N, C-alpha and C positions, 0 to 999 in steps of 0.2 A: 090396164097399164093406166089407172088414174094415178095423178099425182097430187099431192098436197102441199101449199106453201103454209110456213109456220115459224114461229121465233124458235129460235135453237135452243137446246138444252145442256146443260153439263155432259150427259151422254153422248152426246153428237161431237165432240171434241174432235176423236180421231179422224172421224170423218172430214169435217171441217176443216181441218189441218192438211189431211192429205188433198183436199182439192184447191186449195193455195198454194201446196205444191208442184200441181198438175199445174195451175196458172201461171206460175214461176216459169218452169216447164216448156208450156205452151207460149208462151212470151219469149222464150230464149234467154230470160233472166235468172237463171236457178240459182247462179253463182250470188246474186244479191241477197237472194230470201237468206235472210242468218237467225229470225227467229227458229227455235225447238218447237218441238210439241209440248214440251212441259210450261214453256212461257206462254206460248199461244193460250193455252187452257187456261193458265191463272190471267192472264191478262183478258180472256171475254168472259171466264165463268167465275173470277176470283170475286173478293169482298167487295173489291172497287174496282169493278170491269172498266178498261179503257176501250170498249167497242162492242157493237152489237152484231148478233148474226141473223139472217131469214135465212132458212133451208127448203127448198125444195125435195121431196119425200117420195120418189116413184119406187113403187113394188117393194117398201120397206129400206131400201138405200139411199142415201144423199145423193140426189143426182145433180145440185146446183145449189149455189149459195151466193148470197150478199153480204157482204160487211159493211157495217157503216158506224157513224159516230154523230152526238150533237154536240155543236160547239157555238160559239158565239163568231158572228162573222162581222168584221169590222166595217167593212164598206157598206153592207147592209145596215147596220146598227142593230142588229136583231139575232137569233138564236137560228139556227140551222140545222137540217139533218146533210152530213156529206159521206157519200158511198164512195168507200175505199176499191173493195174488190166486187164484181160480178162475173160468177164462172158457171159454164154448164157441163157436165161431162160430154164428151164429143158423143159418146152413145147415147143420149138423153136429148141431143139436140134435137129441133124442127118441130118442138112438140109445143112451142111457146112458152117452155120454161123460163127464159130468160127475161121475158115481156113480163110475165107473171111476177118476177121477182121485182123486177123494178116497178110496176104497179103498186107492190105491196109495200113497197117504201116509198113510192109518190102519196099511196094511201094515207101513210102514216104522215106522213108532211102535212097534206091537207086537213087531217085531224088535230094536229097541233098548231095550224095556221103558220106553219114556218115553209120556207123554200127549198129545195132539194138541190143537192148541187154533186159536180162529180166531173171527171175530165175522160177523155176518149183519146186515143191516137187518130191523129188528123187523118190518114188515109182509110180507115175504116167508113167508108162514104156509105155504102148498105145499111150499115146501124145507125150513122147519122141521118141518113134520111129517114129512116124508122122512131127515130126521136122527135125529128120535126114535127111528121106526122101525128105525135102522141102530144104535141104542144109544147114540147122542151124549147127552149132558146139555147142555141148552139153559136159558140161564138168561134172564129176559124182557125184558132190558138187552141182548139179542143175543150173549151171548158162548156159545160151542159148547166143551164139552171132551169128548175121547173119550179115555176110561183103555185102555188097552192090553189087560185081560183083556173090553173090551165089542164090541172091534174084530171084526166079522164076517169070515167066509172071503169070502164074496161080497157 
C-alpha cells in the first residue's frame, strides 16, 4: 500500500475533479463549487493551463491532490507558488499523504527559489501546529508562508 506523489496528467482529470468536489462537500461548501468537470479539465490540462495539480496515487487510485499556481506577489515583489486546495480522501488519511503533497510543493518552491503561500481555516489547530513544526510562518488570520530556506527535506 505504498503511494506515489507525481504531477497530474490529463488522464487524472476525472479523479482530480472528484476530489475537488469531495473537498467542497467536506467543507460544507458544495453549493459554492461552480466549475464543471469539462471546465476543470480544460483549465488544468488545456493549451494554456490556469493551474497545476500534484496527485498522490495509492493502489492505482488518486488518493489526494494539491492544486496550485505560479503568480507574482505584489508585497514580496517576486513570483511565488500559491496552493489553492489540498485534500486527501478520508479512507487514505493517516499515512502522511497530505504532508508529502505539501512537501512536494515546498520542494518545487525551493527548487525555484520562491515562497509557497496558502491559507488555512484558523480553527484547524492540529494542522497549524504541524505546519509550524515544518518551518511554515503562520499568521493568525490563516495565512501560511513557507520561505525556500525553511522548507525541510522530509
